[in-house]
N, C-alpha and C positions, 0 to 999 in steps of 0.2 A: 503493499499500500504506499510505501514511502518513494513514490515514484508517479511520474505523469501517467493520467488515466484518460484518454480521449472521452469527450461528452460534449454536451449542447447545454450546459447550465450556464447561468448568468456569469459565474467566475471564468469560465472557459472563453466567454466572448469577450472579455476585458482585455485591454492592452497590458502587456508585461510591465511596462513602466509605471502605470497607474497602480496596479497590485504591489510593485515594489515600494513606491512611496507610501501607500496604505500600510503596507506591513511595518515599514520603518516608523511611521508615525504612531502606530498602535503600540509598538515596543517602547517608544520614547514616553507616550502617555502611561503606559502601565509601570514602568520603572521610575518615571519621576514623581508620581504621586500615588504611594502605596497604601492609601486608607481603604478600610473595608468597604465603605459605601462606593468609592471610586472603582475599586476592583469589581464590585458587583455590577456596576454599569458596564464595565469593559467585559466582563463575562457575556454580557447580552451582545455586545458588538461581536465577540469570537463566536457566539452561537449563530449570529447572522451570517458571518463569514463562512462556517461550515454549511449553512443552509444554502447559500449562493453557490456552493461548489457541490451541492447535493451529497455531502458527506455525513454520516451518523456519528453522532458524538461517541456512541459505544463503540463503533468501528475504529475511530480514532484512539480512544482508550486502549483498545485492544491492541493496535499497532505499537503503541508507546507503552505497553505494560511493563516492560523491564526498567525503562526509564523511570516511569511514575513509581513504581515499587521502590526504587533507589532514592527517589526524591522524598517520598512520605516517610522514610526513616528519620529524616532531620527533626520534624516536629516532636517525635517519639523521643529522640535523644534530648532535645531541649527541654522536654518536661521532666526528664529524670533528675532526681537529687542524690547526693551521697548519704543522705539521712533521712529520717521520717519527716514528711509523710511519703517519702521516695518519689512521688509522682505529683508535680504541681502543674495542671493545665494552662495556667496563666503564662507560664513560661514558654509555652510552645507557639503563642500568638505570632511573634515576630518571624519565627521559622515559617510558620504556616503561611503568612502573608507573602514571604519571599518566594515560597514554592508555589504559590498561586499565580504569581506574576510569570514565573518560568512556564508554568502549565498554560496559561493563556496564549502566551507568545507561541508555545509549540503548536496549539490548536490553530492558529491563524496561519502558521507557516505551512501546517499540512494542507490547509485550504489552498495556499499558494502552489505548493509543489504539485499537487495531484491535478490542478487546473491549468498549468503552465508548461508548455513544451520547453525542453532544455535549450534548444536552439533560440527561442525568443528571450528567454532569459540572458543568454550569452550575447545576443544582439542589443538588448536594452543597456547591458553595463558598457559594451564597447561604444556605443553611441555617446555616452555621457562621460566616459573616462578616456580622455584622448591619449594616443600613442601606445607605446608598448605597455605601459602599466594597465591601460585598459583591456588590451588583448591578453596579458597574462591573467588578469583578474577574470576576464569572460572565460578563458580556457579553463582556469581552476574551477570556476563555479560549475561549468558544464561537466567536467569530469567527475566533480564531487557528487553532483546530483545523479550521475549515471552509475558511479562506483559503489555509493553507499548501499543501494538495495541489494547488490550481488554480495557485499561484505556480509551484510545481516543475513542473508539466505545462507552464506557458508558457515557462519557461527551456528545458525539452527541446525543445520545438517551435521555439524561436528558435535553438538549437544546431543542430537537424537543418537548418533553413532557411538558415543561414550555411554549413553543409558542402555543401549541395546547390547553392549559389551560388558554389562555389570557394573557400570557406573555408580549405581545406587549404593554398592557395597565399598566404595572408595571414600576417602575423606573429601572434605569441601576443597581443601588446599590442593590435593592431588588433582581433582577434576578441574579446578581453576587453571592450574598449571598446564594441564593438557590442553584445555580449550584456548589459552593464550598462545602456547607454542604453535600448535597447529593452525590457529587462526592467522597467526603472523605469517606462517609459511605460505598458506593459501592466498593471502594478500600480496606477498611478495611475487608469488607465480602469476597472478593476475596482473600485477602491474608490468611485468616482463611482457606478458601476452599483448597488453594493452600498447606498450611501446612498438611492438613488432607490427601490430595491426594498424596504428596510426601511421607508421612509415610505409606499410603496403598500401594504404588508401590515400597516400601523398597529402598527408595532414596539412591544412593551410592555417597559417597564424591569422590570416585576414579573409576569411570566406565572405561570400556575398550574403549580406544579412537579409532575412525575411522582410517582406514589406510590413511596415508598422504604421498604424494611424490612429488617433484618438477619436472616439465617438462622444455623444453628449454624456452618455453613462460614465466614460472614463474620466471626464473632467470632474464629474460629481464625486467619483471614488477619490481622485487626486484631491479635491478640496476636503473631503472627509479625513484623509490621512494627515494633511496639514493642519487641519483644525484639531484632530485628536492631539497631536504632538504639541500645538500651543496650549490646548486646554490643561494638559498635564504639566506643562512648564510654568504656566502663570502663576499657580499658587507657590511654586519654588521661588521664583524671581521675586514675587511680592513679599514672600518671608525674608528673603535675604536683604532686600532694600529697607523692609520695615525693622 
Protein backbone atom coordinates (compact mmCIF):
# COMPACT_ATOMS: atom_id res chain seq x y z
CA UNK A 1 0.00 0.00 0.00
CA UNK A 2 3.00 2.31 0.43
CA UNK A 3 3.08 2.95 -3.31
CA UNK A 4 1.13 4.71 -6.04
CA UNK A 5 -2.19 3.09 -6.90
CA UNK A 6 -4.00 4.26 -10.08
CA UNK A 7 -7.46 5.66 -9.53
CA UNK A 8 -9.94 8.40 -10.35
CA UNK A 9 -10.34 10.01 -6.94
CA UNK A 10 -10.20 13.75 -6.29
CA UNK A 11 -6.65 13.41 -4.98
CA UNK A 12 -5.54 11.56 -8.12
CA UNK A 13 -6.72 14.44 -10.30
CA UNK A 14 -4.79 17.10 -8.37
CA UNK A 15 -1.46 18.52 -9.51
CA UNK A 16 1.51 17.07 -7.61
CA UNK A 17 2.77 20.57 -6.78
CA UNK A 18 -0.49 21.53 -5.07
CA UNK A 19 -0.42 18.30 -3.08
CA UNK A 20 3.19 18.87 -2.02
CA UNK A 21 2.41 22.37 -0.78
CA UNK A 22 -0.66 21.09 1.06
CA UNK A 23 1.37 18.32 2.66
CA UNK A 24 4.11 20.71 3.80
CA UNK A 25 1.57 23.24 5.08
CA UNK A 26 -0.20 20.52 7.03
CA UNK A 27 3.07 19.36 8.61
CA UNK A 28 3.95 22.93 9.63
CA UNK A 29 0.49 23.44 11.11
CA UNK A 30 0.60 20.20 13.08
CA UNK A 31 4.07 20.67 14.56
CA UNK A 32 3.86 24.42 15.17
CA UNK A 33 0.71 24.32 17.31
CA UNK A 34 0.44 21.00 19.21
CA UNK A 35 -2.58 21.80 21.40
CA UNK A 36 -5.24 19.06 21.77
CA UNK A 37 -8.01 21.15 20.22
CA UNK A 38 -5.84 22.11 17.25
CA UNK A 39 -4.72 18.50 16.69
CA UNK A 40 -8.37 17.42 16.77
CA UNK A 41 -9.08 19.90 13.97
CA UNK A 42 -6.05 18.65 12.04
CA UNK A 43 -7.34 15.09 12.46
CA UNK A 44 -10.44 16.14 10.53
CA UNK A 45 -8.21 17.57 7.78
CA UNK A 46 -6.23 14.32 7.66
CA UNK A 47 -9.48 12.35 7.44
CA UNK A 48 -10.60 14.56 4.56
CA UNK A 49 -7.28 13.88 2.80
CA UNK A 50 -7.80 10.13 3.11
CA UNK A 51 -11.36 10.50 1.83
CA UNK A 52 -10.12 12.52 -1.16
CA UNK A 53 -7.74 9.66 -2.02
CA UNK A 54 -10.43 7.04 -1.26
CA UNK A 55 -8.33 5.46 1.47
CA UNK A 56 -9.79 3.69 4.48
CA UNK A 57 -8.28 4.76 7.84
CA UNK A 58 -8.31 1.10 8.85
CA UNK A 59 -6.24 0.18 5.78
CA UNK A 60 -3.76 2.98 6.55
CA UNK A 61 -3.42 1.84 10.16
CA UNK A 62 -2.80 -1.69 8.92
CA UNK A 63 -0.11 -0.48 6.51
CA UNK A 64 1.62 1.47 9.28
CA UNK A 65 0.94 -1.09 12.02
CA UNK A 66 4.61 -1.75 12.82
CA UNK A 67 5.46 1.96 12.95
CA UNK A 68 2.38 2.75 15.03
CA UNK A 69 3.12 -0.05 17.49
CA UNK A 70 6.61 1.37 17.95
CA UNK A 71 5.30 4.93 18.41
CA UNK A 72 2.64 3.94 20.93
CA UNK A 73 5.30 2.62 23.29
CA UNK A 74 6.33 6.24 23.95
CA UNK A 75 3.31 7.31 26.03
CA UNK A 76 3.48 4.08 28.01
CA UNK A 77 7.11 4.67 28.91
CA UNK A 78 6.34 8.31 29.70
CA UNK A 79 3.63 7.29 32.16
CA UNK A 80 5.87 4.90 34.10
CA UNK A 81 7.56 5.99 37.33
CA UNK A 82 10.24 4.32 39.45
CA UNK A 83 8.04 4.20 42.53
CA UNK A 84 4.38 4.16 43.62
CA UNK A 85 1.93 4.68 41.99
CA UNK A 86 4.18 3.30 39.16
CA UNK A 87 1.84 4.62 36.47
CA UNK A 88 0.96 8.33 36.11
CA UNK A 89 -1.22 8.89 33.02
CA UNK A 90 -0.75 12.69 33.18
CA UNK A 91 2.94 12.23 32.40
CA UNK A 92 2.07 10.58 29.08
CA UNK A 93 0.18 13.61 27.71
CA UNK A 94 3.19 15.28 26.07
CA UNK A 95 4.34 12.02 24.49
CA UNK A 96 0.82 11.28 23.27
CA UNK A 97 0.53 14.72 21.65
CA UNK A 98 3.92 14.31 19.95
CA UNK A 99 2.96 10.90 18.59
CA UNK A 100 -0.41 12.21 17.41
CA UNK A 101 1.39 14.82 15.31
CA UNK A 102 3.55 12.17 13.65
CA UNK A 103 0.56 9.90 12.98
CA UNK A 104 -1.44 12.71 11.37
CA UNK A 105 1.46 13.57 9.05
CA UNK A 106 1.82 9.88 8.15
CA UNK A 107 -1.86 9.71 7.22
CA UNK A 108 -1.64 12.73 4.91
CA UNK A 109 1.60 11.39 3.41
CA UNK A 110 -0.13 8.10 2.65
CA UNK A 111 -2.85 9.96 0.75
CA UNK A 112 -0.14 11.73 -1.27
CA UNK A 113 1.93 8.64 -2.04
CA UNK A 114 -1.00 6.48 -3.16
CA UNK A 115 -2.50 9.22 -5.37
CA UNK A 116 0.63 10.65 -7.03
CA UNK A 117 2.75 8.92 -9.70
CA UNK A 118 6.46 8.93 -8.89
CA UNK A 119 7.37 10.67 -12.14
CA UNK A 120 5.06 13.57 -11.29
CA UNK A 121 6.70 13.97 -7.88
CA UNK A 122 10.11 14.04 -9.52
CA UNK A 123 8.95 16.55 -12.13
CA UNK A 124 7.40 18.82 -9.49
CA UNK A 125 10.63 18.92 -7.50
CA UNK A 126 12.89 19.50 -10.51
CA UNK A 127 10.67 22.32 -11.77
CA UNK A 128 11.14 24.36 -8.61
CA UNK A 129 14.64 23.38 -7.42
CA UNK A 130 16.97 24.52 -10.22
CA UNK A 131 20.15 22.86 -11.47
CA UNK A 132 21.83 19.71 -10.28
CA UNK A 133 20.44 19.94 -6.71
CA UNK A 134 16.92 19.74 -8.11
CA UNK A 135 17.76 16.81 -10.37
CA UNK A 136 19.50 14.99 -7.54
CA UNK A 137 16.61 15.63 -5.14
CA UNK A 138 14.07 14.54 -7.74
CA UNK A 139 15.92 11.33 -8.54
CA UNK A 140 16.42 10.59 -4.84
CA UNK A 141 12.72 11.08 -4.13
CA UNK A 142 11.70 8.92 -7.09
CA UNK A 143 14.03 6.08 -6.18
CA UNK A 144 12.98 6.22 -2.53
CA UNK A 145 9.28 5.99 -3.36
CA UNK A 146 9.94 3.02 -5.64
CA UNK A 147 12.45 1.31 -3.36
CA UNK A 148 10.63 1.43 -0.01
CA UNK A 149 7.73 -0.89 -0.99
CA UNK A 150 10.25 -3.47 -2.20
CA UNK A 151 12.27 -3.28 1.01
CA UNK A 152 9.08 -3.58 3.05
CA UNK A 153 8.09 -6.66 1.05
CA UNK A 154 11.56 -8.18 1.61
CA UNK A 155 11.37 -7.62 5.36
CA UNK A 156 7.94 -9.25 5.50
CA UNK A 157 9.13 -12.30 3.51
CA UNK A 158 12.23 -12.63 5.72
CA UNK A 159 10.12 -12.48 8.86
CA UNK A 160 7.77 -15.14 7.49
CA UNK A 161 10.72 -17.34 6.54
CA UNK A 162 12.16 -17.05 10.05
CA UNK A 163 8.81 -18.00 11.55
CA UNK A 164 8.47 -20.97 9.19
CA UNK A 165 11.88 -22.25 10.33
CA UNK A 166 11.00 -22.28 14.01
CA UNK A 167 11.68 -18.63 14.71
CA UNK A 168 9.17 -18.62 17.56
CA UNK A 169 11.59 -20.79 19.54
CA UNK A 170 14.48 -18.37 19.08
CA UNK A 171 15.18 -15.35 21.27
CA UNK A 172 14.01 -11.89 20.23
CA UNK A 173 17.64 -10.74 19.89
CA UNK A 174 18.48 -13.65 17.58
CA UNK A 175 15.43 -13.03 15.39
CA UNK A 176 16.17 -9.31 15.21
CA UNK A 177 19.80 -10.01 14.29
CA UNK A 178 18.80 -12.38 11.50
CA UNK A 179 16.17 -9.97 10.22
CA UNK A 180 18.64 -7.07 10.11
CA UNK A 181 21.48 -9.03 8.51
CA UNK A 182 19.36 -10.68 5.83
CA UNK A 183 17.42 -7.45 5.26
CA UNK A 184 20.61 -5.47 4.67
CA UNK A 185 21.90 -8.17 2.33
CA UNK A 186 18.67 -8.06 0.32
CA UNK A 187 18.79 -4.24 0.21
CA UNK A 188 22.37 -4.27 -1.11
CA UNK A 189 21.45 -6.84 -3.76
CA UNK A 190 18.50 -4.74 -4.86
CA UNK A 191 20.69 -1.63 -5.00
CA UNK A 192 23.18 -3.45 -7.25
CA UNK A 193 20.43 -4.69 -9.55
CA UNK A 194 18.92 -1.20 -9.63
CA UNK A 195 22.26 0.29 -10.68
CA UNK A 196 22.63 -2.20 -13.52
CA UNK A 197 19.02 -1.67 -14.61
CA UNK A 198 19.45 2.11 -14.69
CA UNK A 199 22.55 1.80 -16.86
CA UNK A 200 20.85 -0.71 -19.17
CA UNK A 201 17.91 1.65 -19.64
CA UNK A 202 20.13 4.68 -20.36
CA UNK A 203 19.05 6.48 -17.20
CA UNK A 204 18.65 10.22 -17.75
CA UNK A 205 19.30 12.89 -15.13
CA UNK A 206 17.08 15.30 -17.04
CA UNK A 207 14.19 13.39 -18.67
CA UNK A 208 11.27 15.04 -20.41
CA UNK A 209 8.84 15.83 -17.58
CA UNK A 210 5.13 15.09 -17.83
CA UNK A 211 2.77 17.95 -18.61
CA UNK A 212 1.58 19.66 -15.46
CA UNK A 213 -1.08 22.35 -15.15
CA UNK A 214 -3.11 23.85 -12.32
CA UNK A 215 -6.90 23.63 -12.26
CA UNK A 216 -9.22 25.65 -10.03
CA UNK A 217 -9.26 22.84 -7.47
CA UNK A 218 -5.45 22.83 -7.41
CA UNK A 219 -5.42 26.52 -6.52
CA UNK A 220 -7.89 25.84 -3.72
CA UNK A 221 -5.70 23.02 -2.33
CA UNK A 222 -2.64 25.25 -2.66
CA UNK A 223 -4.36 28.04 -0.74
CA UNK A 224 -5.49 25.60 1.96
CA UNK A 225 -1.92 24.35 2.39
CA UNK A 226 -0.57 27.88 2.77
CA UNK A 227 -3.45 28.77 5.09
CA UNK A 228 -2.78 25.78 7.32
CA UNK A 229 0.88 26.73 7.66
CA UNK A 230 0.00 30.33 8.52
CA UNK A 231 -2.71 29.26 10.98
CA UNK A 232 -0.22 27.04 12.77
CA UNK A 233 2.56 29.66 12.85
CA UNK A 234 0.48 32.68 13.91
CA UNK A 235 0.08 31.56 17.56
CA UNK A 236 3.82 30.81 17.73
CA UNK A 237 4.80 34.21 16.30
CA UNK A 238 2.26 36.04 18.45
CA UNK A 239 3.51 34.30 21.58
CA UNK A 240 7.14 35.10 20.73
CA UNK A 241 6.35 38.78 20.13
CA UNK A 242 4.22 39.00 23.25
